[in-house]
N, C-alpha and C positions, 0 to 999 in steps of 0.2 A: 530717787537716784536719776541723775541726768544721763542722757544717751552717751555722752563722752565718758562718763564713769563706767558704764557697761562695757564700752569698747576697751578701756584701759584694763578693767578686771579680766576680760577675756584674753587680752594680750599678755597679762601676767601669768596665765596658766601655761603649763607645758603644751607644746603643739599636739602631742599625741592625745591629750584630753579633749581636744577639739576635733579629732579625726573620727568621723562616724564609722569608719571601717574597724576601728578599735572599740569604740564605746558601744556600738550597736551590733556589729557583725561578728566580732571575735568570739563571743560566747556561743551563739548558734553554730559557728563553724567548728568550735571545739567539741560541742555535743555531737555534731555529725561525724567527726573523726572518731570519737569514742564509740558511737553506734556502729560504724563500719568495722572497727577493730573487734568489738565484742561479738557481733553476729558472725563475721567471717571466721573468727577463731572458733566459735562454737560449732559451726558447720565443718570446719577443718578437723576438729577433734572427733566429731560424731562419725565422719566418713573416713578419716585418715587412720584412726585407731584400729578398726577392724582390718583395714588394708595393710597396715604395718604388722599386725599379728599374723595375717595371712602370709606375708613375706617371710616372717620368721619361722612359722610352722612348716612351710614347704621347702625351706632351705636344707641343704645337705647336713645330715646328722641331727636334724631336729625331730619333732614329734611325728610328723607325717611328711617325710621328704618326697617331694615331687619336683625333680630338677627342671623338667620342661616347663611346668606351670610357673615355677619360681623365676626362671629366666625370662619368660614372657611378661609376667607382672612386673619384674624388676626393670625390664626395658621400658615398659609403659611409664613407670614411675620416674625413671631417669629422663625420659622424653618430656614429661610434664614439668619436671624441675628445670629443664634447660631452656624453656621458652621465656624470654624476657616479659615482664609483667605488662608493659605498655603494649607490646605486640599482641599478647594474649587478650587484653582488654578490648582492643580494636577488633580482633579476629572473631570474637564470640558476641559481637554486638547483636546480631540477629537472635541468638539464643537468649541473651540477656533481655532483649525486648520481649521475647516470647514468655519469659518467666515472670518478669515484673511489670511489663507493659511499657517500659521506657528504657532508654539507654543513658539517661542523664540522672544526676542526683546520687545521694549516698545509698539509697536502696538498690539502685542498679549496680553500683560499684561493689556491693557485697558479693554478687555472683562471680565475677572474675577473681576477686580476692580469695574467695573460698576455693574455687577451682585451682587457682595457682598454689594455694597453701596445702591442699590435701596431699599431693605427692611429697611435698617437702616435709610435712609432719609425719607421714607414713614412714619415711626413711629414718627419721629421728626415733620413732617408736621401735623400729627394727633394731637400731643400735642400742637403745635402752634395754630391750629384751635380751640381747646378747650378753649383757653384763650380769645377768642372773646366774648364780653358780649352778653348774650342771648337776652337782651332787644333790642339791635340794630337789631338783626335778626327778632325778633317778630314785631318790628315796621315796617320793610319793608314787612313782610308777610301780615300785615294788609292792606297795600297799594295794595295788589294783585300781588306782584312780584312772578315770577316763581322761582323754585329751582335754575335753571341755572343763573338767574339774581342775586339771593341772593349770590351765590358763586362768581360770577364774579365782582359784584359791591359793595358788602359789606364784605363778608368773607375774600377773598384774600387781599383786600386793608387794612382791619383792622388787619389782621394777618401778614402783610408784614415784620415788624421788626423781628418777631419770625421766619418767613420763611428765611430771610436773615441770621439770626443766625444759623438756621439749615443747610443752605448751607455752612456756615463757618465751623461749627463743622464737617460736612461731608468731606469737602476738607482737613481739618487738619488731620483727620483720614486716608484719602487716601494717604497723604504724607508718613505716617508711613507704610502703606501697600506697597507702591512702594519700600520702603527700604527692606521689607521682600521678595518682589518679586525678588530682586536681587539674592537671594539664589538659585533660580531655573531658571536662565537665563532670568530674566525680564529686565535687563539693568538698566540704571540710576545710581544714587549715591549709591544705595544699592549694586549693582553688583560691582562697583568700590571699595567700602569699603571692601567687602568680598574677592575679588580676589587679591587685593593689601594689604589692611590694615590687614586682618586676615590671609590669606593663605601665603602671602609673608612677613609677620611681618613688614610691613612698617607703623609705627605708625603715621607718618606725614600725610599719605593719609587718614587714618581713621579719624584723627582729622579734616582734611579739609572737609571731607564728612559730619561729624557730625555738624560742624559749618554751612555749607551751608543748611543742612536740618533744623536746628533750625532757621536760618534766613528766610527760606521759610515759615515755620510755623508762625513765628512772623509777617511777612508781611501779610500773609493771614488773621490772626486774627485781626490785626490792621485795615486792609481795611474793613473786615466784620463788625467790631464794629462801624467804622465810617459810613458805609452805613446804618446800623441799626438805628443809632442815627439820621441820616438825614431824614429817612422816618417815624420816630416815632413822631407823632404830638399829643400824649396824654399829 
């Protein structure tokens, strides 16, 4: 094949097929976004679930009402939820560097993502637990069950559809946060969209990143809705 034929063959291809940002960088960036979302969601659930249960247990009329404790914890949760993610990510850079050894990359981004998601998820957990019928809890209390038994055997199983929905909402929000993290060296699709789609005016890269982010959100939402329906026996 002559050199001119190679040039013509390349010219016949769509421009995005010749763009290394799409052919080489798009898949690694997608994997980084998924890693950030999965790990930050996992940490948010592990720490936010007990925090949300604590909020519910100490509330007025609950299993162990402690109004002062509830107000303090609730204020801390609301404060954590009110901090914009970009500001939070920058503010805790020293802590992030202490935890993972760097402030750049997807591993470092997991730290502020998890910290920002914990109070958000905790509040959703509290709301889900409030939806459990008080009659079921009172019936178990009359049988002599301890507070721990009520939480483990009644409260969490009954609130499971709402808890799964809370995890789904949290994960979807974290996908959008990963895109914002790309503005300050967080990696993933957000960084790719900013460095190529915005700074280098490559619209095809921007569109590809947006399509993948939307696809990830849709998949998470569909899976979460399916799981919530599967465990809902009402």
